C-alpha positions as CSV (number, residue, x, y, z in Angstrom):
1,M,0.0,0.0,0.0
2,P,1.4,3.4,-0.9
3,R,2.7,5.6,2.0
4,Y,2.6,9.4,2.0
5,F,4.2,12.1,4.0
6,L,1.9,15.0,4.8
7,E,3.6,18.3,5.6
8,L,1.7,20.9,7.5
9,G,1.9,24.0,9.6
10,Y,-0.4,25.3,12.4
11,K,-1.0,27.8,15.1
12,G,-1.5,25.6,18.2
13,K,-3.3,28.1,20.5
14,E,-6.6,26.4,20.2
15,Y,-5.3,22.8,20.5
16,H,-4.2,20.4,23.2
17,G,-1.1,19.3,21.3
18,F,-0.1,17.6,18.1
19,Q,-1.1,14.0,18.5
20,V,-4.5,12.5,19.3
21,Q,-5.6,12.5,23.0
22,E,-8.8,11.2,24.5
23,N,-11.3,14.0,25.1
24,A,-9.1,16.8,23.7
25,R,-9.0,18.7,20.4
26,T,-5.6,18.2,18.8
27,I,-4.0,18.9,15.4
28,Q,-4.1,15.2,14.5
29,S,-7.8,14.7,15.4
30,V,-8.9,17.7,13.4
31,L,-6.8,16.6,10.4
32,Q,-8.1,13.1,10.5
33,T,-11.7,14.4,10.6
34,A,-11.0,16.6,7.6
35,M,-9.4,13.6,5.7
36,L,-12.4,11.4,6.6
37,T,-14.7,14.1,5.2
38,L,-12.7,14.4,1.9
39,F,-11.8,10.8,1.3
40,K,-14.9,9.1,2.8
41,T,-12.7,6.6,4.6
42,P,-10.8,6.7,7.9
43,V,-7.1,7.7,7.5
44,V,-4.8,6.8,10.4
45,L,-2.0,9.4,10.7
46,T,1.4,8.7,12.4
47,G,3.0,11.9,13.9
48,S,6.6,12.9,13.7
49,S,6.6,14.3,17.2
50,R,4.6,15.5,20.1
51,T,4.0,19.1,21.1
52,D,2.4,20.6,24.1
53,A,-0.9,22.5,24.1
54,G,-0.6,25.9,22.4
55,V,2.6,25.2,20.5
56,H,2.8,26.5,16.9
57,A,4.7,24.8,14.0
58,I,5.9,26.2,10.7
59,Q,6.7,22.7,9.6
60,N,5.7,19.3,10.9
61,F,4.8,15.9,9.4
62,F,2.5,13.0,9.5
63,H,2.7,9.8,7.5
64,F,-0.2,7.6,6.4
65,D,-0.9,4.6,4.1
66,A,-3.7,4.9,1.6
67,N,-5.1,2.4,-0.9
68,F,-6.6,5.3,-2.9
69,S,-5.0,8.0,-5.1
70,I,-3.7,11.2,-3.6
71,L,-3.9,14.0,-6.2
72,P,-2.4,17.5,-6.1
73,K,-5.9,19.0,-5.8
74,H,-6.4,17.2,-2.5
75,I,-4.1,19.7,-0.8
76,Y,-6.5,22.5,-1.8
77,N,-9.5,20.4,-0.8
78,L,-8.1,19.6,2.7
79,N,-7.2,23.3,3.2
80,A,-10.7,24.3,2.3
81,I,-12.1,21.8,5.0
82,L,-9.5,22.6,7.7
83,P,-9.9,25.5,10.1
84,S,-7.7,28.6,9.2
85,D,-5.1,27.8,11.9
86,I,-4.1,24.5,10.3
87,Y,-2.8,24.2,6.7
88,V,-1.4,21.4,4.5
89,R,1.7,22.4,2.6
90,D,2.3,19.2,0.7
91,I,1.4,15.5,0.4
92,R,4.0,13.3,-1.3
93,Q,4.5,9.6,-1.8
94,V,7.5,8.1,-0.1
95,S,8.9,4.6,0.3
96,S,6.6,2.1,2.1
97,S,9.2,1.8,4.9
98,A,9.6,5.6,5.5
99,H,8.7,6.8,8.9
100,C,8.1,10.5,9.6
101,R,9.4,10.2,13.2
102,F,12.3,7.8,12.9
103,D,13.6,9.0,9.5
104,A,13.8,12.7,10.5
105,L,17.3,14.1,10.1
106,G,16.8,16.8,12.7
107,R,14.5,19.0,14.7
108,E,14.7,22.7,15.3
109,Y,12.8,24.7,17.9
110,Q,12.6,28.5,18.4
111,Y,11.5,30.4,21.5
112,Y,10.9,34.1,21.7
113,I,11.2,36.7,24.5
114,Y,9.9,40.2,23.9
115,S,10.3,43.1,26.3
116,Q,7.6,45.5,25.1
117,K,3.9,44.7,25.0
118,D,3.2,43.3,21.5
119,A,-0.2,41.9,20.6
120,F,1.3,39.9,17.7
121,M,3.7,38.1,20.0
122,E,1.3,37.4,22.8
123,D,0.7,33.7,21.9
124,R,4.2,33.2,20.3
125,G,6.6,34.2,23.0
126,W,7.2,35.2,26.6
127,H,6.7,38.8,27.7
128,Y,9.6,39.7,30.0
129,P,9.8,43.5,30.4
130,Y,13.3,43.5,31.9
131,K,16.8,43.8,30.3
132,L,18.5,40.6,29.5
133,D,22.2,40.0,28.9
134,I,22.6,38.3,25.5
135,N,26.1,37.3,26.3
136,L,25.0,35.4,29.5
137,L,22.2,33.8,27.6
138,N,24.6,32.6,24.9
139,A,27.0,31.2,27.5
140,A,24.1,29.2,28.9
141,A,23.1,28.1,25.4
142,E,26.7,26.8,24.8
143,M,26.5,24.7,27.9
144,I,23.5,22.8,26.4
145,K,25.7,21.8,23.4
146,K,28.1,20.0,25.8
147,Q,25.3,17.7,27.0
148,T,24.4,14.4,25.3
149,D,22.2,12.5,27.7
150,F,18.7,14.0,28.2
151,T,17.2,11.1,30.2
152,S,16.0,13.5,32.9
153,F,13.7,15.2,30.4
154,A,12.3,12.0,28.9
155,K,9.1,10.1,29.6
156,R,9.5,6.6,31.0
157,N,8.5,3.4,29.2
158,T,8.6,4.7,25.6
159,Q,9.7,3.2,22.3
160,V,12.9,5.3,22.5
161,L,16.0,3.2,22.8
162,T,18.3,6.0,23.9
163,H,18.0,9.5,25.3
164,N,21.3,10.7,23.8
165,C,21.0,13.6,21.5
166,F,23.6,15.6,19.5
167,I,22.8,19.3,19.9
168,E,24.0,20.8,16.6
169,S,23.2,24.4,17.5
170,S,22.0,26.4,20.5
171,Y,22.1,30.2,20.5
172,W,20.3,33.4,21.3
173,E,20.0,36.3,18.9
174,I,18.5,39.8,18.9
175,I,16.0,39.8,16.0
176,Q,14.3,43.2,16.7
177,Q,15.1,45.9,19.1
178,N,12.9,44.4,21.8
179,Q,12.8,40.8,20.8
180,L,15.2,37.8,21.4
181,R,15.0,34.4,19.8
182,Y,16.5,31.2,21.1
183,T,17.2,28.5,18.5
184,V,18.1,24.9,19.4
185,K,18.6,22.2,16.7
186,A,19.5,18.6,17.3
187,N,19.4,15.2,15.5
188,R,16.5,14.3,17.9
189,F,14.8,15.4,21.1
């Protein structure tokens, strides 16, 4: 059966995370409902990651198997069904053994701090109205790169065989006069 990767983005403010949870509205549950509406058959999505409630993503992935054709117009159709805070960027066929979680080459996260009230940043960052020392923040960010074992941050009894990660980059930068961004990129988290 053909396997597909579905690439999407979303604003997570109205959702209780990425993957399906009982009694909670999630990105996956809304997308699976939209796919059921379009394709008239249940589609089981496998997520590339988990995110907390309220987290946004510029790019994330699901994979699914389908015994029906996926056409370019289905991206438009899904986006017409989905709420405005979730959008499908692409659906492409991949090898039947491809896995959107285990075949990922890396993951990157960005966190924002803003020091002046900003209505556009309210659900995208942390408002901290005090002066921060970018040099001290970057010294702390460098320390993270020296760590490899993140067992203390992990859930117990999972499919994960190791909690060792290679942190490729970890740094703070000033992106606007009153705004800082922290970026961390690793082979896995």
